[in-house]
Every structure is written in C-alpha cells, then in structure tokens.
C-alpha positions in Angstrom: -0.4 0.3 -0.8 2.4 2.6 1.0 4.3 1.7 -2.5 0.4 2.7 -4.1 1.7 5.9 -1.6 5.2 6.4 -4.1 4.2 5.7 -7.5 0.1 7.0 -7.9 3.1 10.8 -8.5 5.5 9.3 -10.4 3.2 8.7 -12.7 1.4 11.9 -12.9 4.3 13.6 -13.2 5.7 10.6 -16.0 2.3 11.8 -17.3 2.7 15.5 -16.9 6.1 16.1 -18.9 4.9 14.1 -21.5 2.2 16.2 -22.2 4.5 19.3 -21.2 6.8 17.7 -24.8 3.8 17.4 -27.3 3.2 20.7 -26.1 5.9 22.6 -26.7 6.3 20.8 -30.1 2.9 22.0 -30.7 4.8 25.6 -29.6 8.2 25.4 -32.1 5.7 24.1 -34.9 6.7 19.7 -35.0 3.5 19.5 -37.2 3.3 22.9 -39.7 4.1 20.7 -42.4 3.5 17.0 -42.7 2.5 16.7 -46.5 5.9 18.0 -47.6 9.1 16.1 -46.4 7.1 13.4 -48.5 6.3 15.4 -51.5 10.1 16.3 -51.6 11.3 12.6 -51.5 9.2 11.8 -54.9 9.4 14.6 -56.1 12.4 16.1 -56.3 14.4 16.9 -59.4 17.4 15.3 -60.4 19.5 17.9 -62.1 23.0 17.0 -60.2 25.6 14.4 -61.3 24.7 11.1 -60.1 
C-alpha cells in the first residue's frame, strides 16, 4: 500500500512531462508541414550529377 503513495506521483509527473513535451512541439511548429517531406522525396529534381 505504501508503494502506491510513491508510484502515483511518479506516474502523474511522467504524464505531465509527456504533455509538456507535446505542447512544446506544437508551439514550435513540429506538425505544420506534414506533406512537405514525403513530396520532396518523391518529386525531387534530379539536376545534379549522379
């Protein structure tokens, strides 16, 4: 029973850390251009030497 008093705050802290990391990625535009990278790979100009 004493273990629960230790594990519950740890679980809440880890959840808040994950939520904070997700909100940080939203703030800095991590998910703004979801189609750009796949299109750059598929439709890349091959002007340079191989």
